[in-house]
C-alpha positions in Angstrom: 32.0 38.7 -46.6 33.6 42.1 -45.9 34.0 42.8 -42.2 31.0 45.0 -41.1 29.3 44.3 -44.5 25.8 43.3 -45.4 24.2 44.9 -42.4 22.8 47.9 -44.3 19.9 45.4 -44.5 18.9 45.6 -40.9 17.0 48.8 -41.6 14.7 46.7 -43.8 12.8 46.4 -40.5 11.5 49.8 -41.5 9.0 48.0 -43.8 7.3 46.6 -40.8 7.5 49.9 -39.0 5.7 51.7 -41.8 3.1 49.0 -42.1 2.5 49.3 -38.4 1.8 53.0 -38.8 -0.5 52.1 -41.6 -2.5 50.0 -39.3 -2.8 52.9 -36.9 -4.3 55.1 -39.6 -6.6 52.4 -41.0 -8.0 51.5 -37.6 -8.7 55.2 -36.7 -11.0 55.5 -39.7 -14.1 54.3 -37.8 -13.6 57.0 -35.2 -13.7 59.9 -37.6 -16.4 62.5 -37.1 -17.5 61.3 -33.6 -15.9 60.4 -30.3 -15.6 56.7 -29.6 -14.3 54.8 -26.6 -10.5 54.4 -26.6 -9.4 51.0 -27.8 -6.2 48.9 -28.2 -5.7 46.3 -30.9 -2.9 43.8 -31.1 -1.0 42.3 -34.1 1.6 39.6 -34.7 4.3 40.2 -37.3 5.7 37.4 -39.5 8.2 36.9 -42.2 7.8 33.9 -44.4 6.0 31.9 -41.7 8.3 32.9 -38.8 7.1 35.1 -36.1 9.4 38.2 -35.8 7.5 40.4 -33.4 4.4 42.0 -32.1 2.6 45.3 -32.2 -0.1 47.1 -30.2 -2.1 50.1 -31.4 -4.1 52.5 -29.3 -6.6 54.9 -30.9 -8.3 57.7 -29.1 -10.1 61.0 -29.9 -8.7 64.1 -28.2 -8.4 67.8 -28.5 -5.2 69.6 -29.4 -5.2 73.4 -29.3 -9.0 73.3 -28.9 -9.4 71.3 -32.1 -10.8 67.7 -32.4 -8.0 65.3 -33.2 -7.4 61.5 -33.5 -4.3 60.3 -31.7 -2.8 56.9 -32.6 0.0 55.4 -30.5 1.7 52.3 -32.0 4.3 50.3 -30.2 6.2 47.3 -31.5 9.0 44.9 -30.8 10.7 43.2 -33.8 13.5 40.6 -33.7 15.3 39.1 -36.7 18.6 37.2 -37.2 21.4 39.1 -39.0 24.7 37.4 -39.7 24.1 35.0 -36.8 23.2 37.8 -34.4 19.7 38.8 -33.1 18.7 42.3 -34.0 16.0 43.7 -31.8 14.2 46.9 -32.5 11.6 48.7 -30.3 9.7 51.6 -31.6 6.9 54.0 -30.8 5.0 56.2 -33.3 2.5 58.8 -32.1 0.4 60.2 -34.9 -2.0 63.1 -34.4 -4.4 63.6 -37.3 -7.3 65.9 -38.2 -10.9 64.7 -38.8 -10.0 63.6 -42.3 -7.0 61.6 -40.9 -4.5 64.0 -42.5 -1.4 64.2 -40.3 -0.9 67.1 -38.0 2.2 65.8 -36.2 4.2 62.6 -35.8 6.8 61.5 -33.3 8.9 58.5 -34.0 11.2 56.8 -31.3 13.2 53.9 -32.5 15.7 52.1 -30.4 18.1 49.1 -30.8 20.8 47.8 -28.5 21.2 51.1 -26.7 21.0 53.4 -29.7 18.0 55.7 -30.1 16.7 57.7 -33.1 14.0 60.3 -32.6 12.1 62.1 -35.3 9.5 64.9 -34.9 7.4 66.1 -37.8 5.0 69.0 -38.0 2.7 69.1 -41.0 1.3 72.1 -42.9 -0.7 72.2 -46.2 2.3 72.0 -48.5 5.3 71.5 -46.2 6.6 69.2 -43.5 9.1 70.4 -40.9 11.2 67.6 -39.6 13.6 67.4 -36.6 15.9 64.4 -36.5 17.8 63.5 -33.3 20.3 60.6 -33.4 22.5 60.2 -30.3 24.3 63.5 -29.6 23.3 65.2 -32.9 20.2 66.8 -34.3 19.2 68.2 -37.7 16.3 70.0 -39.2 14.8 69.7 -42.7 11.8 71.3 -44.4 10.1 69.0 -47.0 7.9 70.4 -49.7 4.8 68.4 -50.6 4.3 67.9 -54.4 1.2 69.3 -55.8 0.0 66.0 -57.5 -0.9 64.2 -54.3 -2.3 64.4 -50.7 -0.4 64.1 -47.4 -1.0 60.9 -45.5 0.1 59.6 -42.2 1.3 56.5 -44.0 1.6 54.9 -47.5 -1.1 52.4 -47.0 -3.9 54.6 -45.9 -6.2 55.1 -48.9 -9.5 56.6 -47.8 -8.4 59.6 -45.8 -11.6 59.3 -43.7 -13.9 59.0 -46.7 -16.0 56.2 -48.2 -14.2 53.5 -50.2 -15.2 52.9 -53.8 -13.8 49.9 -55.7 -11.5 51.2 -58.4 -10.8 54.5 -56.8 -7.2 55.6 -57.1 -5.2 58.4 -55.6 -1.6 59.6 -55.1 -0.4 60.1 -51.5 2.9 61.3 -50.0 4.1 60.0 -46.6 7.1 60.6 -44.5 9.9 58.0 -44.7 11.7 58.3 -41.3 14.9 56.8 -42.5 15.5 58.9 -45.6 13.8 61.9 -44.1 11.9 62.4 -47.4 8.4 62.2 -48.6 7.8 59.0 -50.5 5.2 58.7 -53.2 2.5 56.0 -53.2 -0.2 55.1 -55.7 -3.1 53.7 -53.8 -6.1 51.7 -55.1 -9.2 50.2 -53.6 -9.1 46.8 -55.4 -12.2 44.9 -54.3 -14.8 44.0 -51.8 -14.7 40.3 -51.0 -15.5 37.6 -48.5 -12.4 36.5 -46.7 -11.4 34.3 -43.8 -8.8 34.7 -41.0 -8.2 31.6 -39.0 -11.5 30.2 -40.5 -13.6 33.1 -39.2 -15.2 34.8 -42.2 -15.6 38.6 -42.8 -16.8 41.0 -45.5 -13.6 42.9 -46.3 -12.2 45.6 -48.5 -8.9 44.8 -50.2 -6.7 47.9 -50.7 -3.2 48.2 -52.2 -0.5 50.8 -52.0 2.3 50.7 -54.6 5.3 52.3 -52.8 9.0 52.7 -53.5 9.6 49.7 -51.2 7.1 47.5 -53.0 3.4 46.6 -52.7 1.6 46.8 -49.4 -1.8 45.1 -49.5 -4.4 45.4 -46.7 -7.7 43.7 -45.9 -10.0 45.8 -43.8 -13.3 44.7 -42.3 -15.5 47.8 -42.1 -15.7 50.0 -40.2 -11.9 50.5 -40.0 -10.8 47.1 -38.6 -7.6 45.8 -40.3 -7.6 42.0 -40.5 -4.1 41.5 -42.0 -1.5 43.2 -44.1 0.9 41.6 -46.7 4.2 43.4 -47.3 7.4 42.9 -49.4 9.9 40.1 -48.6 7.2 37.8 -47.4 6.3 39.9 -44.3 2.7 40.0 -42.9 0.9 41.3 -39.9 -2.3 39.8 -38.4 -4.9 40.9 -35.9 -5.0 38.6 -32.8 -5.5 38.8 -29.1 -2.9 40.2 -26.8 -1.7 36.9 -25.5 -1.2 35.4 -29.0 0.5 38.6 -30.3 3.0 38.5 -27.4 3.7 34.7 -27.7 6.8 34.1 -29.8 5.5 30.6 -30.6 2.1 31.6 -32.0 1.9 30.1 -35.5 1.1 32.2 -38.5 -2.7 32.5 -38.9 -4.4 31.0 -42.0 -5.9 33.5 -44.4 -8.2 33.1 -47.4 -9.2 35.7 -49.9 -9.2 36.2 -53.7 -6.1 38.4 -53.6 -4.3 36.8 -50.6 -0.9 35.2 -50.7 -0.1 31.8 -49.1 1.2 32.1 -45.5 4.7 30.8 -45.1 4.8 29.6 -48.7 8.5 30.5 -49.0 11.1 29.2 -46.6 14.2 31.2 -47.2 17.2 31.0 -44.8 16.5 32.2 -41.3 19.3 34.8 -41.5 17.8 38.1 -42.8 21.0 39.2 -44.6 21.2 35.9 -46.6 17.4 35.8 -47.2 17.4 39.2 -48.8 20.7 38.9 -50.7 20.8 38.3 -54.4 22.1 35.0 -55.6 24.7 35.1 -58.4 24.3 32.7 -61.3 27.9 31.8 -61.1 30.8 32.1 -58.7 33.3 34.9 -58.7 36.8 33.7 -57.8 38.9 35.8 -55.4 36.3 38.7 -55.3 38.4 41.1 -53.3 40.9 41.1 -56.1 38.4 41.5 -59.0 39.3 44.6 -61.2 36.6 44.2 -63.8 33.0 43.0 -63.7 30.2 42.9 -66.3 26.8 42.0 -65.0 23.2 42.1 -66.1 21.0 43.6 -63.4 17.3 43.0 -63.6 14.5 44.5 -61.5 15.8 48.1 -61.3 12.7 50.1 -60.3 13.6 53.2 -62.4 16.4 55.3 -63.8 17.0 57.1 -60.5 19.0 54.0 -59.4 21.2 54.0 -62.5 24.4 55.8 -61.5 27.3 56.3 -63.9 30.8 57.6 -63.6 34.3 56.8 -64.8 34.3 53.6 -62.7 30.7 52.4 -63.3 29.1 52.4 -66.8 25.5 51.4 -67.3 23.5 50.6 -70.4 19.8 49.8 -70.7 19.0 46.5 -72.3 16.9 47.2 -75.4 13.3 46.3 -75.0 13.7 44.9 -71.5 12.2 47.1 -68.8 14.3 47.4 -65.7 17.2 45.5 -67.1 20.7 47.1 -67.3 24.2 46.0 -68.1 26.7 47.2 -65.5 30.4 47.5 -66.5 32.7 48.2 -63.6 36.4 48.8 -63.8 38.1 49.1 -60.4 40.9 51.6 -60.4 39.4 53.6 -63.2 38.9 56.7 -61.0 42.5 56.8 -59.7 43.7 60.3 -60.5 46.4 62.7 -59.6 46.2 63.8 -56.0 45.0 67.2 -54.8 45.6 69.2 -51.6 43.1 70.0 -48.9 40.8 71.6 -48.3 39.1 71.1 -51.7 37.3 74.4 -52.6 35.5 73.5 -55.9 32.0 75.1 -55.8 30.2 72.0 -57.2 31.6 69.9 -54.3 30.4 72.1 -51.5 27.4 69.9 -50.6 29.8 67.0 -50.0 31.7 69.1 -47.3 28.6 70.1 -45.3 27.1 68.6 -42.2 24.0 66.6 -42.8 21.6 64.2 -41.0 23.7 61.7 -39.1 26.9 63.6 -40.1 27.7 65.7 -37.1 31.1 66.6 -38.4 31.5 69.7 -36.2 31.5 67.8 -32.9 34.8 68.4 -31.0 35.7 64.7 -30.9 35.1 64.3 -34.7 37.1 67.4 -35.5 40.0 66.3 -33.2 40.4 62.9 -35.0 39.9 64.5 -38.4 42.8 66.9 -37.7 45.1 64.0 -36.6 44.4 62.1 -39.8 44.4 65.0 -42.3 47.3 65.5 -44.7 46.9 69.0 -46.2 49.1 68.1 -49.1 47.2 64.9 -50.1 43.5 64.1 -50.3 44.4 60.5 -51.2 46.6 60.0 -48.1 43.9 61.6 -45.9 41.3 59.2 -47.2 43.6 56.3 -46.8 44.4 57.2 -43.2 40.7 57.5 -42.3 40.0 54.1 -43.8 42.9 52.5 -41.9 41.9 54.2 -38.6 38.3 53.0 -38.9 39.5 49.5 -39.7 41.6 49.4 -36.6 39.3 51.1 -34.2 35.8 49.9 -35.1 34.4 46.4 -34.6 31.5 44.8 -36.5 28.2 44.5 -34.5 25.2 43.3 -36.4 22.8 43.8 -33.5 22.2 47.5 -34.0 18.9 48.0 -36.0 18.7 51.8 -36.1 20.6 54.5 -38.0 23.1 56.4 -35.8 25.1 59.6 -35.9 28.8 59.7 -36.4 29.2 60.7 -32.8 27.2 57.7 -31.5 29.3 55.4 -33.7 32.5 56.9 -32.4 31.3 56.5 -28.8 30.6 52.8 -29.1 33.2 52.1 -31.8 31.1 49.3 -33.2 28.5 48.9 -35.9 27.6 47.8 -39.3 28.8 48.9 -42.8 26.3 51.8 -42.7 27.9 53.0 -39.4 31.4 52.7 -40.9 30.4 54.8 -43.8 28.7 57.5 -41.7 31.7 57.9 -39.4 34.0 57.9 -42.5 31.9 60.7 -44.1 31.9 62.8 -41.0 35.7 62.5 -40.5 36.5 63.2 -44.2 34.2 66.2 -44.5 35.6 67.6 -41.3 39.1 67.3 -42.8 38.0 69.3 -45.9 37.7 66.2 -48.1 34.5 66.0 -50.2 32.9 62.7 -49.5 29.6 61.0 -50.5 28.1 57.9 -49.0 27.2 55.0 -51.3 24.6 52.2 -51.0 24.7 49.1 -53.3 25.7 45.5 -53.7 29.0 43.6 -52.9 29.8 40.0 -53.8 30.7 37.4 -51.1 30.3 33.6 -50.9 28.1 33.2 -54.0 25.7 36.0 -53.3 25.5 39.8 -53.7 24.8 41.5 -50.3 23.5 45.0 -49.7 26.4 47.1 -48.5 27.6 50.7 -47.8 30.9 52.5 -48.5 32.1 56.0 -49.5 33.6 57.9 -52.3 36.1 60.7 -51.8 37.1 63.4 -54.2 40.9 63.0 -54.7 40.9 64.7 -58.1 38.2 62.3 -59.1 35.6 60.3 -57.2 37.5 57.4 -55.6 35.8 54.6 -53.5 37.0 53.6 -50.1 35.5 50.8 -48.0 36.4 50.9 -44.3 35.3 47.3 -43.8 38.1 46.2 -46.1 41.8 45.7 -45.3 43.2 47.9 -48.1 42.3 51.0 -50.1 41.5 48.9 -53.1 37.7 48.6 -53.7 37.0 45.6 -55.9 34.7 45.7 -59.0 32.0 43.7 -57.3 30.9 46.9 -55.5 27.9 48.1 -57.6 26.3 51.3 -56.5 22.6 52.3 -56.7 22.5 55.3 -54.3 24.9 58.1 -53.3 25.1 61.4 -51.5 24.4 62.1 -47.8 23.4 59.3 -45.4 19.7 59.7 -46.1 20.5 59.5 -49.9 22.5 56.3 -49.3 19.5 54.7 -47.5 17.5 55.1 -50.7 19.0 51.8 -51.7 16.3 50.1 -49.6 14.0 50.7 -52.5 15.8 48.0 -54.6 16.1 45.4 -51.8 14.3 42.2 -52.8 13.8 43.4 -56.4 17.1 42.8 -58.1 18.5 39.8 -60.0 22.2 39.5 -61.1 23.7 37.6 -64.0 27.5 37.7 -64.1 28.7 38.1 -67.7 32.4 38.5 -67.1 34.8 39.1 -64.2 38.6 39.1 -63.8 41.6 40.5 -62.0 
């Protein structure tokens, strides 16, 4: 596997982070319209039968600026295995909502192995103002809320403080803290049913949110008590007492309901990167030297993940929804070199600072100047890749996005961190660069990975986790742009299948 590779996946913990916020909003529903005593509820988090963490949720009514509000504070600790290394993530989300449980403000604090990401969001009727702090850098972004939906504190909250009616359906938009964008969810009240959790029976409402990351299904026992949540990749969360939630050895509860899945029915490898990778139907020999690859990819959610250029050609399979044929020719983008800085108008966005890309920091500018060759974009990109390869070490234990300055300070990280620092150095040097998220082949499987593409007269890929400038044809991309665009690749995790049709040197 490429050095530093596959670890784009550790941000998949964000699924549990979002579901935890969903629980906060669901449980606050019973407090709407009247003051209730503060309460704290505890949950255990599982993945395919294995306990991966705990969560606690406190709900209280309060006043903010003289107005009645509902404040929800959720804290969690999650731990998964990634490439033989434990990844621990601690997070706190404070959501302040109005009497209809529409968000007024949110504050996220997510930490992992000494790195911290903070996000503050202020909500208005049709806009959300977001401030993102990562290490030594900060950025601001204003998001516009589409007119076809309603703002929600989370993708799974369906009722917005109102009554639930079986069959009701609505569109909601909620903040994705990783991509710093508003994700769209179609939410439905599916049924009212009799369910059991650890053999204790309840009258429950089953509700589903179809999100970019997959389906999140929740069982709620009125008024507003969430029993359990089922999420993508075999993840689930269950209500339990504080001692059971905090005990790593607590077995996954039994659950029974018309729409419920089977607890622990799947037993994938314990390692998260392997469990969420895509098995190839046949082996690819000497993958780091492969110059051509033709593969049939199934499960592509929509055309937004179909990217084409001179290197990667994609064609839809006739009559087969979500199935595409990818044809990748490594070296196809090699072009005549160009001097720096590149001043083409259409490339300006790939020279700008962005979330996580604090390219104007003195230490970033100093290294960029030392590696820059004003006569050659190609040599500049090659020098940056070589410098990163020599100076960064892989560390799979970091489960939070980081700024380029933070990566430079620690000089360790995952493929996502290599790409972020590459992007900051290259843009600072006047070299247009976009970050890429996709798949790469290693040891019989396709792993989720991150790399970059630089404009050297044409878009040319570089992978700082590799030993050479050559980027083999098993690199298939599904997202590109700034770091938050690159992270959009999370939407295809766990959904793809790969059939190798042809490969060769």
